[in-house]
VMD Tcl script that builds the backbone (N, CA, C; Angstrom):
set m [mol new atoms 402]
animate dup $m
set s [atomselect $m all]
$s set {name element resname resid chain x y z} {
  {N N MET 1 A 39.624 152.430 47.523}
  {CA C MET 1 A 39.611 153.379 48.811}
  {C C MET 1 A 38.912 153.740 49.925}
  {N N ALA 2 A 39.287 153.628 50.646}
  {CA C ALA 2 A 38.380 153.849 51.830}
  {C C ALA 2 A 37.372 155.147 51.565}
  {N N THR 3 A 36.287 154.115 51.784}
  {CA C THR 3 A 34.581 155.893 51.620}
  {C C THR 3 A 34.760 155.982 52.921}
  {N N LYS 4 A 35.051 158.029 53.141}
  {CA C LYS 4 A 34.512 158.185 54.950}
  {C C LYS 4 A 33.519 158.326 54.925}
  {N N VAL 5 A 32.464 157.778 55.714}
  {CA C VAL 5 A 30.867 158.225 55.766}
  {C C VAL 5 A 30.893 159.392 57.813}
  {N N GLY 6 A 30.636 160.474 56.960}
  {CA C GLY 6 A 30.726 161.194 58.214}
  {C C GLY 6 A 31.869 161.708 59.053}
  {N N ARG 7 A 32.303 160.687 60.233}
  {CA C ARG 7 A 33.468 160.896 61.297}
  {C C ARG 7 A 34.262 159.310 61.107}
  {N N GLN 8 A 33.956 158.780 60.364}
  {CA C GLN 8 A 34.334 156.546 60.370}
  {C C GLN 8 A 34.575 157.150 58.837}
  {N N VAL 9 A 35.435 155.722 59.218}
  {CA C VAL 9 A 36.482 155.457 58.627}
  {C C VAL 9 A 35.684 153.253 57.567}
  {N N ALA 10 A 36.207 153.277 56.604}
  {CA C ALA 10 A 34.555 152.113 56.671}
  {C C ALA 10 A 36.040 150.613 57.310}
  {N N GLY 11 A 35.073 149.951 58.002}
  {CA C GLY 11 A 35.795 148.919 58.228}
  {C C GLY 11 A 36.138 149.325 60.022}
  {N N CYS 12 A 36.021 150.414 60.143}
  {CA C CYS 12 A 36.548 150.895 61.701}
  {C C CYS 12 A 35.408 150.833 62.728}
  {N N ASN 13 A 35.543 149.865 63.975}
  {CA C ASN 13 A 34.468 149.250 64.929}
  {C C ASN 13 A 34.954 150.857 66.011}
  {N N TYR 14 A 34.564 151.595 66.792}
  {CA C TYR 14 A 34.897 152.037 67.873}
  {C C TYR 14 A 34.791 151.421 68.638}
  {N N VAL 15 A 33.099 150.706 68.886}
  {CA C VAL 15 A 33.407 150.582 70.639}
  {C C VAL 15 A 33.826 148.859 70.529}
  {N N ALA 16 A 33.775 148.210 69.423}
  {CA C ALA 16 A 34.552 146.930 69.820}
  {C C ALA 16 A 36.176 147.660 69.671}
  {N N ASN 17 A 36.744 147.905 69.473}
  {CA C ASN 17 A 37.779 148.696 69.351}
  {C C ASN 17 A 38.497 148.938 71.813}
  {N N ASP 18 A 36.840 149.800 71.664}
  {CA C ASP 18 A 36.786 150.403 73.042}
  {C C ASP 18 A 37.194 148.854 74.126}
  {N N GLU 19 A 36.559 147.560 73.521}
  {CA C GLU 19 A 36.366 147.195 75.227}
  {C C GLU 19 A 37.386 146.103 74.481}
  {N N ILE 20 A 38.254 146.111 73.535}
  {CA C ILE 20 A 39.479 145.161 73.190}
  {C C ILE 20 A 40.054 146.147 74.307}
  {N N TRP 21 A 40.459 146.886 74.031}
  {CA C TRP 21 A 41.240 148.558 75.596}
  {C C TRP 21 A 40.655 147.372 76.597}
  {N N LYS 22 A 39.400 147.905 76.395}
  {CA C LYS 22 A 39.216 147.952 78.441}
  {C C LYS 22 A 39.532 146.589 78.534}
  {N N SER 23 A 39.569 145.238 78.118}
  {CA C SER 23 A 39.818 143.860 77.667}
  {C C SER 23 A 41.035 144.227 78.478}
  {N N HIS 24 A 42.107 145.195 77.504}
  {CA C HIS 24 A 43.814 144.561 77.893}
  {C C HIS 24 A 44.015 145.075 79.178}
  {N N VAL 25 A 43.184 146.184 79.888}
  {CA C VAL 25 A 43.682 147.236 80.841}
  {C C VAL 25 A 43.374 146.402 81.862}
  {N N HIS 26 A 42.091 145.706 82.346}
  {CA C HIS 26 A 41.883 144.552 83.191}
  {C C HIS 26 A 42.932 143.884 83.307}
  {N N MET 27 A 42.686 143.065 81.677}
  {CA C MET 27 A 43.892 141.619 82.884}
  {C C MET 27 A 45.687 142.588 83.267}
  {N N GLU 28 A 45.676 144.041 83.002}
  {CA C GLU 28 A 47.368 144.025 83.430}
  {C C GLU 28 A 46.736 144.629 84.585}
  {N N TRP 29 A 45.947 144.803 84.726}
  {CA C TRP 29 A 45.129 145.253 86.406}
  {C C TRP 29 A 45.563 144.282 87.565}
  {N N SER 30 A 44.561 143.073 86.839}
  {CA C SER 30 A 44.220 141.699 87.412}
  {C C SER 30 A 45.761 141.350 87.469}
  {N N ALA 31 A 47.143 141.334 86.446}
  {CA C ALA 31 A 48.394 140.422 86.879}
  {C C ALA 31 A 49.226 141.078 87.879}
  {N N SER 32 A 49.155 143.440 88.067}
  {CA C SER 32 A 49.507 143.118 89.071}
  {C C SER 32 A 49.141 143.642 90.073}
  {N N LYS 33 A 47.916 142.703 90.810}
  {CA C LYS 33 A 47.137 142.393 92.059}
  {C C LYS 33 A 47.663 140.511 91.830}
  {N N LYS 34 A 48.498 139.678 91.134}
  {CA C LYS 34 A 48.867 138.087 91.100}
  {C C LYS 34 A 49.767 138.871 91.035}
  {N N TRP 35 A 51.038 140.126 90.652}
  {CA C TRP 35 A 52.201 139.291 90.877}
  {C C TRP 35 A 52.948 139.162 92.018}
  {N N PRO 36 A 52.973 140.060 92.978}
  {CA C PRO 36 A 53.769 139.778 94.147}
  {C C PRO 36 A 53.965 138.147 94.750}
  {N N GLN 37 A 53.077 137.322 94.848}
  {CA C GLN 37 A 52.107 136.771 95.036}
  {C C GLN 37 A 53.008 135.505 94.540}
  {N N ASN 38 A 52.897 135.616 93.269}
  {CA C ASN 38 A 53.543 134.535 92.277}
  {C C ASN 38 A 55.168 135.126 92.015}
  {N N TRP 39 A 55.725 136.324 91.890}
  {CA C TRP 39 A 57.337 136.541 91.100}
  {C C TRP 39 A 57.341 137.431 92.527}
  {N N GLY 40 A 56.897 137.970 93.936}
  {CA C GLY 40 A 57.751 138.336 94.614}
  {C C GLY 40 A 59.112 138.499 95.160}
  {N N PHE 41 A 58.373 136.716 95.378}
  {CA C PHE 41 A 60.465 136.317 95.659}
  {C C PHE 41 A 61.799 136.817 94.314}
  {N N MET 42 A 61.024 137.251 92.805}
  {CA C MET 42 A 62.685 138.200 92.327}
  {C C MET 42 A 62.796 139.049 93.439}
  {N N THR 43 A 61.831 139.727 94.214}
  {CA C THR 43 A 62.135 140.693 94.419}
  {C C THR 43 A 63.177 141.461 96.374}
  {N N GLN 44 A 63.690 139.428 96.147}
  {CA C GLN 44 A 64.360 139.092 97.873}
  {C C GLN 44 A 65.932 139.136 97.583}
  {N N THR 45 A 66.368 140.283 97.991}
  {CA C THR 45 A 68.436 139.580 98.317}
  {C C THR 45 A 68.601 138.077 98.296}
  {N N TYR 46 A 69.600 138.025 98.462}
  {CA C TYR 46 A 69.932 136.522 98.284}
  {C C TYR 46 A 69.664 135.939 99.626}
  {N N LYS 47 A 70.650 137.202 100.623}
  {CA C LYS 47 A 70.465 136.763 102.208}
  {C C LYS 47 A 69.506 136.508 103.274}
  {N N GLU 48 A 68.080 137.678 101.918}
  {CA C GLU 48 A 66.981 136.604 103.050}
  {C C GLU 48 A 66.243 135.663 102.908}
  {N N LEU 49 A 66.838 135.214 101.244}
  {CA C LEU 49 A 66.144 133.577 100.839}
  {C C LEU 49 A 66.423 132.205 101.435}
  {N N ALA 50 A 68.560 133.120 102.048}
  {CA C ALA 50 A 69.205 131.919 102.237}
  {C C ALA 50 A 68.712 131.899 103.143}
  {N N SER 51 A 68.366 132.694 104.730}
  {CA C SER 51 A 68.025 132.838 106.094}
  {C C SER 51 A 66.641 132.387 106.380}
  {N N ASP 52 A 66.045 132.201 105.377}
  {CA C ASP 52 A 64.673 131.206 104.816}
  {C C ASP 52 A 65.008 129.842 105.230}
  {N N VAL 53 A 65.600 129.570 104.692}
  {CA C VAL 53 A 66.289 128.434 104.348}
  {C C VAL 53 A 67.694 127.535 105.467}
  {N N MET 54 A 67.943 128.520 105.334}
  {CA C MET 54 A 69.663 128.215 106.426}
  {C C MET 54 A 69.630 128.866 107.578}
  {N N PRO 55 A 70.308 128.656 108.807}
  {CA C PRO 55 A 70.569 128.780 109.944}
  {C C PRO 55 A 71.180 129.997 110.071}
  {N N ALA 56 A 71.219 131.169 110.875}
  {CA C ALA 56 A 71.873 132.080 110.480}
  {C C ALA 56 A 73.767 131.809 110.645}
  {N N LYS 57 A 74.124 130.694 111.923}
  {CA C LYS 57 A 74.694 130.728 111.909}
  {C C LYS 57 A 75.732 128.567 111.956}
  {N N PRO 58 A 76.253 128.182 111.171}
  {CA C PRO 58 A 76.087 127.026 111.139}
  {C C PRO 58 A 76.791 125.715 111.975}
  {N N LYS 59 A 75.925 124.767 112.215}
  {CA C LYS 59 A 76.480 123.849 113.646}
  {C C LYS 59 A 78.317 123.678 113.393}
  {N N GLU 60 A 78.506 123.365 114.246}
  {CA C GLU 60 A 79.989 122.748 114.696}
  {C C GLU 60 A 79.433 121.371 114.771}
  {N N LYS 61 A 80.227 120.645 113.431}
  {CA C LYS 61 A 80.412 119.292 113.718}
  {C C LYS 61 A 81.567 118.946 114.307}
  {N N LYS 62 A 82.022 117.192 115.136}
  {CA C LYS 62 A 82.690 117.538 115.610}
  {C C LYS 62 A 83.179 116.835 114.729}
  {N N GLU 63 A 84.828 116.123 115.014}
  {CA C GLU 63 A 85.807 115.579 114.185}
  {C C GLU 63 A 85.299 113.981 114.200}
  {N N VAL 64 A 85.383 113.227 113.467}
  {CA C VAL 64 A 84.686 111.676 113.456}
  {C C VAL 64 A 86.149 110.865 113.375}
  {N N GLN 65 A 86.195 110.356 114.581}
  {CA C GLN 65 A 87.060 109.335 114.451}
  {C C GLN 65 A 86.967 107.782 113.603}
  {N N LEU 66 A 87.461 107.548 112.518}
  {CA C LEU 66 A 87.663 106.160 111.926}
  {C C LEU 66 A 88.391 105.229 113.068}
  {N N PRO 67 A 88.019 104.048 112.738}
  {CA C PRO 67 A 88.154 102.778 113.044}
  {C C PRO 67 A 89.978 102.305 112.108}
  {N N GLU 68 A 90.781 101.472 112.780}
  {CA C GLU 68 A 92.122 101.710 112.786}
  {C C GLU 68 A 92.259 101.323 112.156}
  {N N GLN 69 A 91.427 100.305 111.360}
  {CA C GLN 69 A 91.066 99.155 110.076}
  {C C GLN 69 A 90.519 100.419 108.671}
  {N N LEU 70 A 90.235 101.128 109.103}
  {CA C LEU 70 A 89.716 101.999 108.591}
  {C C LEU 70 A 90.354 103.367 107.728}
  {N N ARG 71 A 92.030 103.181 108.550}
  {CA C ARG 71 A 92.641 104.453 108.537}
  {C C ARG 71 A 93.978 104.100 107.236}
  {N N LEU 72 A 94.033 105.605 106.743}
  {CA C LEU 72 A 94.823 105.268 105.770}
  {C C LEU 72 A 96.622 105.229 105.799}
  {N N PRO 73 A 97.617 104.870 105.487}
  {CA C PRO 73 A 98.715 105.364 106.347}
  {C C PRO 73 A 99.311 105.597 105.967}
  {N N PRO 74 A 100.798 106.591 106.081}
  {CA C PRO 74 A 100.997 108.071 105.830}
  {C C PRO 74 A 101.646 107.549 104.244}
  {N N ILE 75 A 101.575 108.767 104.050}
  {CA C ILE 75 A 101.761 108.637 102.451}
  {C C ILE 75 A 103.155 108.521 103.059}
  {N N THR 76 A 103.270 108.363 101.300}
  {CA C THR 76 A 105.415 107.878 101.294}
  {C C THR 76 A 105.418 108.647 99.838}
  {N N PRO 77 A 106.555 109.112 99.453}
  {CA C PRO 77 A 106.712 110.346 98.979}
  {C C PRO 77 A 107.198 109.464 97.536}
  {N N ILE 78 A 107.154 110.113 96.480}
  {CA C ILE 78 A 106.949 109.331 95.335}
  {C C ILE 78 A 107.961 108.579 94.281}
  {N N GLU 79 A 108.511 109.426 95.323}
  {CA C GLU 79 A 110.307 109.317 94.381}
  {C C GLU 79 A 110.921 107.775 95.306}
  {N N LYS 80 A 109.993 107.490 95.807}
  {CA C LYS 80 A 110.307 106.259 97.274}
  {C C LYS 80 A 109.948 104.768 95.843}
  {N N TYR 81 A 109.573 105.443 94.847}
  {CA C TYR 81 A 108.377 104.050 93.805}
  {C C TYR 81 A 108.907 104.630 92.002}
  {N N ILE 82 A 109.720 105.558 92.354}
  {CA C ILE 82 A 109.582 106.041 90.605}
  {C C ILE 82 A 111.198 106.501 90.951}
  {N N LYS 83 A 112.457 105.557 90.190}
  {CA C LYS 83 A 113.532 106.332 89.823}
  {C C LYS 83 A 113.314 106.901 88.873}
  {N N VAL 84 A 113.897 108.027 89.091}
  {CA C VAL 84 A 114.228 109.303 87.671}
  {C C VAL 84 A 115.491 109.393 87.223}
  {N N GLY 85 A 116.483 108.324 85.723}
  {CA C GLY 85 A 118.191 109.225 85.878}
  {C C GLY 85 A 118.441 110.383 84.691}
  {N N ASN 86 A 119.353 110.821 84.586}
  {CA C ASN 86 A 119.694 110.828 83.423}
  {C C ASN 86 A 119.260 110.834 82.258}
  {N N SER 87 A 118.872 112.421 81.893}
  {CA C SER 87 A 118.808 111.911 80.905}
  {C C SER 87 A 120.086 112.134 79.356}
  {N N PRO 88 A 120.133 111.099 78.164}
  {CA C PRO 88 A 121.356 110.959 77.307}
  {C C PRO 88 A 121.727 112.292 77.196}
  {N N PRO 89 A 122.606 112.377 76.269}
  {CA C PRO 89 A 123.168 113.368 75.569}
  {C C PRO 89 A 122.405 114.180 74.453}
  {N N TYR 90 A 122.421 115.235 74.332}
  {CA C TYR 90 A 121.734 116.409 73.593}
  {C C TYR 90 A 122.505 116.062 72.352}
  {N N PRO 91 A 122.058 115.845 70.977}
  {CA C PRO 91 A 123.032 115.642 70.583}
  {C C PRO 91 A 123.046 117.503 69.382}
  {N N LYS 92 A 124.906 117.712 68.545}
  {CA C LYS 92 A 125.467 118.622 68.810}
  {C C LYS 92 A 124.996 119.041 67.401}
  {N N THR 93 A 123.778 117.981 66.443}
  {CA C THR 93 A 124.216 118.255 65.388}
  {C C THR 93 A 122.543 118.675 64.837}
  {N N THR 94 A 121.959 119.254 64.306}
  {CA C THR 94 A 120.848 120.105 64.104}
  {C C THR 94 A 119.967 118.496 63.366}
  {N N THR 95 A 120.115 117.599 62.216}
  {CA C THR 95 A 120.185 116.443 62.069}
  {C C THR 95 A 119.761 115.250 62.803}
  {N N GLY 96 A 120.510 115.486 64.664}
  {CA C GLY 96 A 120.611 114.596 65.170}
  {C C GLY 96 A 118.979 115.333 66.165}
  {N N LEU 97 A 118.357 116.425 66.205}
  {CA C LEU 97 A 117.277 117.077 66.513}
  {C C LEU 97 A 116.311 116.033 67.012}
  {N N VAL 98 A 115.437 115.140 65.191}
  {CA C VAL 98 A 114.421 114.927 65.199}
  {C C VAL 98 A 114.812 113.205 65.060}
  {N N GLY 99 A 114.159 112.456 65.839}
  {CA C GLY 99 A 114.984 111.322 66.425}
  {C C GLY 99 A 115.499 110.592 67.418}
  {N N TRP 100 A 116.183 111.467 68.376}
  {CA C TRP 100 A 117.795 111.089 68.718}
  {C C TRP 100 A 117.042 110.042 69.703}
  {N N ARG 101 A 116.077 110.072 70.330}
  {CA C ARG 101 A 115.840 109.219 71.182}
  {C C ARG 101 A 115.327 108.349 70.687}
  {N N SER 102 A 114.326 107.980 69.347}
  {CA C SER 102 A 113.904 106.728 68.371}
  {C C SER 102 A 115.123 105.745 68.547}
  {N N THR 103 A 116.095 105.955 68.655}
  {CA C THR 103 A 116.957 104.697 68.912}
  {C C THR 103 A 116.664 103.273 69.705}
  {N N LYS 104 A 116.808 103.854 70.741}
  {CA C LYS 104 A 116.598 103.080 71.800}
  {C C LYS 104 A 115.089 102.187 71.418}
  {N N SER 105 A 115.409 101.818 72.596}
  {CA C SER 105 A 113.676 100.538 71.736}
  {C C SER 105 A 112.807 100.973 73.170}
  {N N ASP 106 A 113.162 101.217 74.582}
  {CA C ASP 106 A 111.723 101.825 75.085}
  {C C ASP 106 A 111.756 103.865 74.466}
  {N N CYS 107 A 111.858 104.400 73.089}
  {CA C CYS 107 A 111.644 105.146 72.823}
  {C C CYS 107 A 110.835 105.602 71.744}
  {N N ARG 108 A 110.414 104.489 70.552}
  {CA C ARG 108 A 110.476 104.595 69.821}
  {C C ARG 108 A 109.268 105.242 69.077}
  {N N LEU 109 A 109.221 105.582 67.928}
  {CA C LEU 109 A 107.566 106.068 68.061}
  {C C LEU 109 A 106.876 104.730 66.779}
  {N N GLU 110 A 107.757 104.235 66.261}
  {CA C GLU 110 A 106.478 102.909 66.031}
  {C C GLU 110 A 106.390 101.605 66.592}
  {N N ILE 111 A 105.316 101.299 67.745}
  {CA C ILE 111 A 105.540 100.747 68.908}
  {C C ILE 111 A 105.059 99.541 68.026}
  {N N TYR 112 A 104.102 98.930 67.014}
  {CA C TYR 112 A 103.431 98.365 66.510}
  {C C TYR 112 A 103.875 97.701 65.195}
  {N N GLY 113 A 105.266 98.160 64.704}
  {CA C GLY 113 A 105.400 97.843 63.641}
  {C C GLY 113 A 105.248 98.607 62.295}
  {N N ALA 114 A 106.009 97.369 61.666}
  {CA C ALA 114 A 105.624 98.144 59.581}
  {C C ALA 114 A 104.179 96.657 59.208}
  {N N TYR 115 A 104.010 95.977 59.908}
  {CA C TYR 115 A 102.937 95.414 59.879}
  {C C TYR 115 A 101.433 96.361 59.878}
  {N N ALA 116 A 101.380 97.501 60.794}
  {CA C ALA 116 A 99.880 97.766 60.885}
  {C C ALA 116 A 100.282 98.883 60.232}
  {N N LYS 117 A 100.691 99.225 59.378}
  {CA C LYS 117 A 100.769 100.375 57.859}
  {C C LYS 117 A 99.282 100.042 57.360}
  {N N GLY 118 A 99.369 100.845 56.686}
  {CA C GLY 118 A 98.134 100.518 55.622}
  {C C GLY 118 A 98.243 99.928 54.783}
  {N N LYS 119 A 97.428 98.947 53.727}
  {CA C LYS 119 A 97.708 99.522 53.048}
  {C C LYS 119 A 97.430 99.582 51.224}
  {N N GLY 120 A 96.948 101.242 51.753}
  {CA C GLY 120 A 96.266 101.582 50.081}
  {C C GLY 120 A 94.185 102.178 50.814}
  {N N GLY 121 A 93.399 102.797 49.646}
  {CA C GLY 121 A 92.513 101.767 49.226}
  {C C GLY 121 A 91.491 101.190 49.178}
  {N N LEU 122 A 90.781 100.955 49.489}
  {CA C LEU 122 A 89.966 99.758 48.133}
  {C C LEU 122 A 89.985 100.225 46.570}
  {N N VAL 123 A 89.737 101.113 46.815}
  {CA C VAL 123 A 90.431 101.282 44.908}
  {C C VAL 123 A 91.224 100.925 44.417}
  {N N LYS 124 A 92.347 100.698 45.536}
  {CA C LYS 124 A 93.605 100.401 45.504}
  {C C LYS 124 A 93.121 98.633 45.152}
  {N N GLN 125 A 92.496 98.478 45.787}
  {CA C GLN 125 A 93.211 97.666 46.416}
  {C C GLN 125 A 91.805 96.327 45.245}
  {N N LEU 126 A 90.739 96.650 45.034}
  {CA C LEU 126 A 89.966 95.821 44.028}
  {C C LEU 126 A 90.842 96.460 42.586}
  {N N LYS 127 A 91.762 96.979 42.457}
  {CA C LYS 127 A 92.043 97.479 41.488}
  {C C LYS 127 A 90.820 98.429 39.967}
  {N N TRP 128 A 90.183 99.429 40.954}
  {CA C TRP 128 A 89.265 100.267 39.716}
  {C C TRP 128 A 90.051 101.070 39.424}
  {N N PRO 129 A 89.469 101.753 37.744}
  {CA C PRO 129 A 89.563 102.720 37.671}
  {C C PRO 129 A 89.585 103.725 37.667}
  {N N GLN 130 A 90.232 104.482 37.796}
  {CA C GLN 130 A 90.157 105.601 37.863}
  {C C GLN 130 A 89.286 106.866 37.583}
  {N N GLU 131 A 88.665 106.700 36.853}
  {CA C GLU 131 A 87.262 106.801 35.880}
  {C C GLU 131 A 86.116 106.318 36.772}
  {N N GLY 132 A 85.987 105.444 37.350}
  {CA C GLY 132 A 84.503 104.834 37.722}
  {C C GLY 132 A 84.376 105.203 38.982}
  {N N ILE 133 A 84.858 106.081 39.633}
  {CA C ILE 133 A 84.923 106.820 40.812}
  {C C ILE 133 A 84.819 108.364 40.573}
  {N N ILE 134 A 83.460 108.295 41.321}
  {CA C ILE 134 A 82.958 109.527 41.107}
  {C C ILE 134 A 83.068 110.924 42.885}
}
mol reanalyze $m
mol bondsrecalc $m
mol representation Tube
mol addrep $m
């Protein structure tokens, strides 16, 4: 337990604490003097900042005439190139809902065939016992 000697507490240095306080006050004062030149731009509004960089009215641009060889031909509608026919009739039963178009060759779900199916895991191919697998 700290013993009191007069009005002092053991381990407390009032002069050092006062010097630390003066140093903090001086640092805050010098930082407040430097703040406008370092960070004063943050107090400006966007319009004030933009007026320094950009002129008030943008200049009107003249439309550039391209040479004939760089001009694009007029756009043709997509219907000229792609023909979409009617869909086949919708099945009347609920069992026909799944895969009713998969019977057609262009709508098949398995486009790679049976050869692309997996052959099982490595453990099964090497015929390892299940007890040896962790």
